[in-house]
N, C-alpha and C positions, 0 to 999 in steps of 0.2 A: 335783763338786768345788767347794770354797769359793773365796773370793777369793784366798786365799794358796796355792792349789794342793793343799790338804789336804782329805780327806773331812770334811764337817761332822760334828761329834760330837753325840751324843744322851745327855744325862745325866738320870738319874731322881732327882729330889729325894726325900729320905726321907719327905716328907709326901704324895707322889704315890701314888695308888692303883696305879700301875705299879711301885712299889718293892717288891722282895723282899729281905727281910733274909737275910744269909748263912746263918742257921740254919733258914730255911724250906726244906723239902725234901719230896718226895712221901711219904717214909716217916715224917715228923714226926708225933708225936701232937698232935692239935689240941685235943682235949678229954678230960677224965678220964672223961666219961660215954660208955661204949661202947654203940652202938645194937645191941640184941639182938632187934629185931623187936617189942619191947614198950616201953611208956613213951616213945612218940615225942616228946611235948611237952617233957620236960626235956632230951632230947638236942638237939632242934631249937633250943630256947632257948640252950643252951650254944654251939652252932655259930653262931647268929646273933650272939651277943655277941662271939665270937671274930672273926668277919668284920668287925664294926663296929670292934672294937679294932684290927684290922690294916688298916683303911681300904679294905676290899674289897667293901663293900655294893653299890656300883654295878655290879660284875660280876654279882652275884646278881640284882639287881632290873632289870637291863637298861639302866640309864642310861649305863653305859660300854659302848660298842659297838666292835666290831672296826673298825679304820681301813679305809677303802676301798682305799687303795694298799697291796696285799698285800706289796709288795717293800720297804716302808719299814722303818726301824729301829723306829719306833713300833709298826708292825703285829707285828713279831717280838716286841717286848716285851709287847704285849697277848696274843699267843698263849702266851707263857711264863707270864704271870701267870694267865691263864684256865685253863691246864692245871694249874697248882698248885691252883687253887680247885676244879676239877672232880675 
């Protein structure tokens, strides 16, 4: 509990890598290039550009890691965003 008796809030700024836009969903089309088992390079490049544009590169390269306190709101947010990327 916070000083005023309320639970501390956790707000995710739109510039944060933990931010998910309301239109982000597991079924959303992320790139127009469909990976068909061939031509991996163009598909991989399109996915990397998308992840950079959505500020999610740190999840992919490992610089943003899961918080150690698994019960924290921040950990839940990390799990949510990481699940979307996966």
